[in-house]
VOKOLBA-342614 format. One record per residue (C-alpha): residue number from 1; residue in one letter; x, y, z. Coordinates in steps of 0.2 Angstrom, whole numbers. Example, Ala and Ser with C-alpha at 12.3 -4.5 7.8 and 13.67 -1.06 7.14 Angstrom:
<atoms>
     n   res      px      py      pz
     1     A      62     -22      39
     2     S      68      -5      36
</atoms>
This chain:
<atoms>
     n   res      px      py      pz
     1     X       0      -1       1
     2     X       7      18      -3
     3     X       8      32      10
     4     X      -2      46       9
     5     X       0      63      12
     6     X      -7      70      29
     7     X     -16      85      21
     8     X     -25      70       8
     9     X     -29      60      24
    10     X     -40      73      33
    11     X     -50      74      18
    12     X     -55      55      18
    13     X     -70      49      26
    14     X     -67      39      41
    15     X     -71      17      37
    16     X     -59       9      46
    17     X     -49       8      30
    18     X     -31       2      31
    19     X     -19      19      28
    20     X       0      22      30
    21     X       7      39      31
    22     X      26      46      36
    23     X      30      60      45
    24     X      40      70      58
    25     X      32      69      79
    26     X      27      85      84
    27     X      23      79     101
    28     X      18      62     110
    29     X       7      63     124
    30     X       4      49     139
    31     X      14      38     127
    32     X      -2      37     116
    33     X      -5      50     106
    34     X       7      55      92
    35     X       4      72      82
    36     X      11      69      67
    37     X      16      83      53
    38     X      23      79      35
    39     X      24      95      28
    40     X       8      96      16
    41     X      -4     103      30
    42     X      -3     116      42
    43     X     -14     102      53
    44     X      -8      88      62
    45     X     -14      68      59
    46     X     -17      59      79
    47     X     -11      43      78
    48     X     -15      33      93
    49     X      -5      21     100
    50     X     -10       6     112
    51     X       5       2     126
    52     X       1     -16     125
    53     X       4     -19     106
    54     X      22     -11     108
    55     X      37     -13     114
    56     X      43      -2     127
    57     X      60       0     119
    58     X      53       4     102
    59     X      42      21     112
    60     X      56      27     120
    61     X      63      31     101
    62     X      49      44     100
    63     X      50      58     102
    64     X      46      76      95
    65     X      55      78      80
    66     X      58      60      77
    67     X      53      53      57
    68     X      41      39      59
    69     X      32      25      47
    70     X      12      23      53
    71     X       1       8      47
    72     X     -14       9      56
    73     X     -34      10      53
    74     X     -43      29      48
    75     X     -56      29      60
    76     X     -69      47      67
    77     X     -57      55      79
    78     X     -65      55      98
    79     X     -55      71     103
    80     X     -58      88      98
    81     X     -50      96      84
    82     X     -49      82      71
    83     X     -63      74      65
    84     X     -52      59      59
    85     X     -35      49      68
    86     X     -26      35      66
    87     X     -29      20      78
    88     X     -10      12      75
    89     X      -6      -5      71
    90     X      12      -4      66
    91     X      27       9      67
    92     X      44      12      61
    93     X      57      26      70
    94     X      65      30      50
    95     X      76      41      62
    96     X      75      46      81
    97     X      79      65      89
    98     X      88      67     102
    99     X      76      77     116
   100     X      91      84     122
   101     X      96      92     110
   102     X      83      95      98
   103     X      83     113      96
   104     X      63     114      86
   105     X      55     111     102
   106     X      37     113     104
   107     X      36     128     110
   108     X      37     147     106
   109     X      54     153      96
   110     X      62     168      92
   111     X      65     173      73
   112     X      83     176      78
   113     X      83     159      85
   114     X      75     152      72
   115     X      86     157      59
   116     X     101     150      67
   117     X      93     135      65
   118     X      88     139      47
   119     X      89     118      40
   120     X      78     114      54
   121     X      65     131      53
   122     X      52     123      41
   123     X      48     111      54
   124     X      39     124      63
   125     X      21     129      59
   126     X      25     148      53
   127     X      39     143      42
   128     X      30     128      35
   129     X      16     141      30
   130     X      28     153      25
   131     X      37     140      12
   132     X      19     133       5
   133     X      14     150       1
   134     X      29     155      -7
   135     X      27     139     -19
   136     X       9     144     -23
   137     X      15     160     -27
   138     X      30     155     -37
   139     X      16     141     -47
   140     X       5     155     -47
   141     X      17     169     -56
   142     X      22     155     -70
   143     X       3     148     -73
   144     X       0     171     -77
   145     X      13     172     -90
   146     X      11     155     -98
   147     X      -9     158     -99
   148     X      -4     176    -106
   149     X       5     173    -122
   150     X      22     176    -113
   151     X      37     164    -115
   152     X      49     160    -101
   153     X      69     162    -104
   154     X      86     159     -93
   155     X      95     175     -91
   156     X     112     171     -89
   157     X     118     174     -69
   158     X     136     176     -74
   159     X     136     192     -83
   160     X     150     208     -89
   161     X     139     223     -89
   162     X     127     231     -74
   163     X     109     231     -77
   164     X     106     246     -63
   165     X     125     256     -66
   166     X     124     255     -48
   167     X     140     242     -47
   168     X     136     235     -33
   169     X     142     217     -38
   170     X     150     202     -33
   171     X     164     199     -46
   172     X     167     182     -52
   173     X     185     174     -57
   174     X     195     163     -54
   175     X     211     172     -54
   176     X     224     168     -37
   177     X     218     183     -26
   178     X     235     181     -18
   179     X     244     181     -36
   180     X     234     189     -51
   181     X     243     193     -68
   182     X     245     212     -70
   183     X     245     224     -82
   184     X     257     236     -87
   185     X     249     249     -77
   186     X     247     238     -64
   187     X     229     234     -64
   188     X     223     215     -64
   189     X     224     208     -80
   190     X     206     202     -83
   191     X     212     196    -101
   192     X     222     180     -93
   193     X     202     177     -82
   194     X     194     163     -88
   195     X     181     172     -98
   196     X     194     184    -104
   197     X     186     200     -97
   198     X     180     207     -80
   199     X     164     195     -74
   200     X     152     197     -59
   201     X     137     190     -53
   202     X     118     198     -61
   203     X     110     211     -55
   204     X      93     208     -67
   205     X      91     200     -82
   206     X      82     213     -89
   207     X      94     219    -103
   208     X      95     199    -108
   209     X      75     200    -107
   210     X      74     213    -119
   211     X      83     207    -134
   212     X      71     191    -132
   213     X      57     201    -130
   214     X      61     209    -148
   215     X      60     191    -156
   216     X      46     183    -146
   217     X      33     198    -142
   218     X      33     193    -123
   219     X      47     186    -112
   220     X      49     183     -94
   221     X      64     178     -83
   222     X      62     173     -65
   223     X      78     169     -57
   224     X      92     173     -45
   225     X     100     190     -45
   226     X     114     196     -32
   227     X     118     213     -25
   228     X     134     216     -14
   229     X     124     230      -5
   230     X     133     230      14
   231     X     115     232      20
   232     X     108     224      36
   233     X      89     230      37
   234     X      73     219      36
   235     X      71     222      18
   236     X      87     218       9
   237     X      95     201       4
   238     X     110     200      -5
   239     X     104     185     -15
   240     X      85     186     -21
   241     X      74     181     -34
   242     X      69     192     -47
   243     X      51     191     -58
   244     X      55     202     -73
   245     X      42     202     -90
   246     X      49     212    -106
   247     X      36     216    -119
   248     X      40     222    -136
   249     X      25     235    -142
   250     X      20     239    -125
   251     X      21     257    -119
   252     X      21     264    -103
   253     X       1     263    -101
   254     X       0     245    -107
   255     X      15     241     -95
   256     X       5     248     -79
   257     X     -10     238     -85
   258     X      -2     224     -86
   259     X       7     225     -68
   260     X      -8     229     -59
   261     X     -17     215     -68
   262     X      -2     202     -64
   263     X      -2     207     -45
   264     X     -20     206     -43
   265     X     -21     189     -54
   266     X      -7     179     -40
   267     X     -13     187     -25
   268     X     -30     181     -30
   269     X     -23     164     -33
   270     X     -13     162     -16
   271     X     -28     168      -7
   272     X     -40     153     -15
   273     X     -26     139     -13
   274     X     -19     144       5
   275     X     -33     148      15
   276     X     -28     138      30
   277     X      -9     145      30
   278     X     -14     162      28
   279     X     -28     164      41
   280     X     -13     154      52
   281     X       0     166      46
   282     X     -13     181      50
   283     X     -15     174      64
   284     X      -1     175      71
   285     X       3     193      64
   286     X     -12     200      76
   287     X      -4     191      90
   288     X      14     199      86
   289     X       5     216      85
   290     X      -1     218     101
   291     X      17     217     108
   292     X      21     232      97
   293     X      17     251     104
   294     X      -1     257      94
   295     X       8     269      83
   296     X      18     254      75
   297     X       2     241      73
   298     X      -4     237      55
   299     X     -21     246      50
   300     X     -25     231      43
   301     X     -26     211      46
   302     X     -17     202      34
   303     X     -31     195      23
   304     X     -39     211      23
   305     X     -23     221      16
   306     X     -22     206       3
   307     X     -40     211      -2
   308     X     -36     229      -2
   309     X     -23     227     -16
   310     X     -36     215     -25
   311     X     -51     224     -27
   312     X     -44     242     -27
   313     X     -41     252     -45
   314     X     -23     257     -42
   315     X     -22     274     -42
   316     X      -9     282     -54
   317     X       0     300     -53
   318     X      14     307     -60
   319     X      28     311     -46
   320     X      27     328     -49
   321     X       9     327     -42
   322     X      17     316     -28
   323     X      29     327     -23
   324     X      15     340     -21
   325     X       5     329     -10
   326     X      20     325       0
   327     X      28     345       1
   328     X      12     348       8
   329     X       6     335      19
   330     X       5     336      39
   331     X      19     323      43
   332     X      30     335      29
   333     X      25     351      37
   334     X      27     348      54
   335     X      44     337      50
   336     X      38     320      55
   337     X      47     313      39
   338     X      64     306      45
   339     X      67     312      24
   340     X      58     329      22
   341     X      53     334       5
   342     X      58     352       3
   343     X      59     348     -19
   344     X      57     342     -35
   345     X      69     330     -39
   346     X      70     319     -22
   347     X      72     301     -20
   348     X      55     296     -14
   349     X      57     284       5
   350     X      47     270      11
   351     X      39     283      23
   352     X      35     294       9
   353     X      28     280      -4
   354     X      19     273      12
   355     X       9     288      17
   356     X       4     288      -2
   357     X      -5     272       1
   358     X     -11     270      18
   359     X     -16     287      24
   360     X     -18     301       9
   361     X     -25     290      -6
   362     X     -29     273       5
   363     X     -26     261     -10
   364     X     -12     256     -20
   365     X      -3     269     -31
   366     X       6     269     -45
   367     X      20     285     -45
   368     X      26     287     -65
   369     X      37     300     -76
   370     X      50     303     -63
   371     X      65     311     -63
   372     X      79     305     -75
   373     X      93     310     -64
   374     X      85     297     -51
   375     X      83     284     -64
   376     X      93     270     -73
   377     X      99     277     -91
   378     X      87     262    -102
   379     X      73     270     -96
   380     X      64     282    -111
   381     X      67     301    -110
   382     X      52     310    -108
   383     X      48     325    -123
   384     X      52     336    -104
   385     X      70     331    -107
   386     X      70     331     -89
   387     X      58     315     -86
   388     X      59     297     -88
   389     X      42     283     -93
   390     X      46     274     -76
   391     X      35     267     -66
   392     X      34     262     -47
   393     X      20     251     -38
   394     X      17     255     -18
   395     X       9     244      -8
   396     X       3     246      10
   397     X      15     241      25
   398     X      29     239      11
   399     X      30     255      -2
   400     X      39     250     -19
   401     X      35     233     -24
   402     X      36     235     -40
   403     X      47     246     -54
   404     X      48     247     -73
   405     X      49     259     -86
   406     X      45     262    -105
   407     X      62     255    -112
   408     X      71     269    -123
   409     X      71     262    -139
   410     X      78     277    -149
   411     X      98     272    -152
   412     X     103     291    -152
   413     X      94     295    -135
   414     X     103     281    -129
   415     X     118     283    -133
   416     X     118     303    -128
   417     X     113     294    -110
   418     X     127     281    -109
   419     X     141     294    -115
   420     X     135     306    -100
   421     X     135     294     -89
   422     X     152     286     -94
   423     X     148     271     -98
   424     X     158     261    -112
   425     X     146     258    -125
   426     X     159     246    -132
   427     X     153     235    -117
   428     X     132     236    -123
   429     X     138     235    -142
   430     X     123     221    -142
   431     X     110     231    -133
   432     X     113     248    -146
   433     X     111     233    -160
   434     X      89     229    -152
   435     X      91     251    -157
   436     X      99     248    -173
   437     X      89     233    -181
   438     X      73     232    -180
   439     X      67     244    -164
   440     X      50     248    -157
   441     X      42     252    -141
   442     X      45     242    -129
   443     X      43     241    -108
   444     X      45     230     -94
   445     X      46     228     -77
   446     X      54     221     -62
   447     X      47     213     -46
   448     X      58     205     -32
   449     X      49     186     -29
   450     X      55     187      -7
   451     X      46     207      -5
   452     X      31     198     -13
   453     X      32     183      -2
   454     X      35     196      13
   455     X      20     208       9
   456     X       9     190       5
   457     X      14     182      22
   458     X      14     198      34
   459     X      34     193      39
   460     X      41     206      48
   461     X      58     201      40
   462     X      64     196      21
   463     X      76     182      29
   464     X      61     173      35
   465     X      51     169      18
   466     X      67     161      10
   467     X      74     145      14
   468     X      93     150      16
   469     X      95     169      19
   470     X     112     176      10
   471     X     116     195      20
   472     X     134     202      24
   473     X     142     192      35
   474     X     131     178      33
   475     X     131     164      22
   476     X     129     150      33
   477     X     119     133      29
</atoms>
């Protein structure tokens, strides 16, 4: 007989049928009641052991964390909280867990402690729920694009270009760090490196996705990206996953329409398929909120916040309009903002973005037409010569979640922009070719997957929505 997953067993009608199940012990009470979980659901299944039918030595091996194979009869449960349970007829201990040293005991653990046990934290209810939501979101993203005529492409992880122009990249090299070959000028001679040039881990697959969109029409990447930014905030990772669609013949309005529809679609899907996990995470968040000062508490429960995004049409306004609102806002006039808005051209911070969403408009917001000076070189310059066709989507509780733009399709304008920034056009010859041969308007956006998971699950720290976080001074596991 094949073993069943616990989520399937809990949906069965109890008819004293024979069943088999594998899982890990959550608790073992009174040498009789085993709470077993296999990760398929938040709920455990109770397995009832008749002490007289089993060797005492075998029962002593059963403790929290032990892995078991159980055979038995599925019957109606006599206890509260579950409809079925298993009367155990046979039991095999796959692996024991010493209760003196096993770190994931049935009690409340701090997030900091669980980060130190990242290899085992998925056995807790919180992290198992987060990972199931993460998996469902990932599927929903692929499903959306595949159902809307997009082709998935794998952008290179090793690159010779800096798509964002930020310079915060991890170098990839096989040269001896203690004795690298040098040029006559005393610089590292990367011509002798593995790729014959200086290379890094990518910060974005956008530029390569643009190339494929100009042949396939609509493409998307969903892969790992890397930023060597020495930041230890709750919103930053050194390694994370990005969703980056690129669309030929899309202008900025098309881009905004797609991004809004995409977000609403994937959130709707996860609500309909992860109801139990989201309700658990909502309760966890409400309990956590009670420990915070009133001013720091969220105004909306988790599921309400998700429905808030799904049910509301996103407000669209220009950066210039947003600056006027922020300059005249009460927190700015009373100097409550950490970063005061004093003039046009300021780079908006999370506190400004959240004010627009949560206080002023009370719905998600899309800002567009940003100053060229604070945006990347590839964004299309507007006719005013000072703003670009950029757009950011702002969410409650998190601020910016999507950044995108209509791309600059005019060769002469793009050349002028990269020269002004001191970028070597030889490094981007292939990107410039896209403007020489069959250029067309095109657009795209980027969405950090972990930030979306963080928003969807209500977790306070982005390190708790990725299995093994990579941050400054931390590459454990």
